[in-house]
N, C-alpha and C positions, 0 to 999 in steps of 0.2 A: 443824925450824928451816930445813932446807935448801929446803923447798917455799915458804917465805915470800919474797915479793918486795917490792921498795920501792914498786912502783907504787901499790898501795892507800893507803899511807901518803902518798906524794906527792900523791895526789888529795885526801886529807883535809886536808893542809896547804894546798893550793891553794884548796879549798873555804872553809876558815877564813879565808884571806887575802881572798878576794872578799867574804866575809860581813862581815869587819871594815871593808873599804873601803866597802861599802854603808851600814853603820851610821855611819861618818863622814860620809858625803855627806848624810844626812838630818838631821844635827844643824844648828841655825841658826848662821850665821856668827859671831853674837855669842859663841858659845862658844870661838871662836879668836882673839878680840881680843887677849887678853893675849899669846899666842904671836906674833901678827902685830906687835904693838907691839915686842916684844923683837927680832924679826928685823928689823924696819924700822929700829930705832935701833941695830943692831949695827954696830960700827965698820967691819967689812969691807963692809957694804951702804952706809953713809954715805960711804965712799971712792969708791963708784961716781959717775960723773959725774951730776950733777943729781938725785941721790937725796934726796927730802924726808925730814925727820924726821916722826915719827908726829904730832906736835903741829901740824905744818904741813898735814896732810891734813884735808879736810872729812869730814863723816860718811860721804858716798858713797865717798869714797877709802878710808876705813878699813874699810868694809864690803867693798870690792873687794879690798883686801889680805887681809883675813880669809878671803874666799872662795878666794883663790889658795893660802893656807896649808892650808885644808881640803882642796882638791883635791890639793895636793902630797903631803899625809899619806895620802889615799886611794890615790893612784897608787903611792906607796911601799909601802903595805901589799899591794897587788896584786902588786908586782914582787919584793918581798923574800922570799927563801927561805932 
């Protein structure tokens, strides 16, 4: 056990994180619309100056917010250890 180092385990964890992020990025943005709506309509977001409610966004706006949520999850997966 003394010869075991944490480096291979850390490499495996990092590989899994990047793999998870890659898998998130290939999913269609429609996969994230429910989460995007919940975030968009959260009271803390709506208190932000000029933040629109989900129902006020057109379809392009909804897709844009969903894409931001997808990328945020992918980045979080890459950086979380």
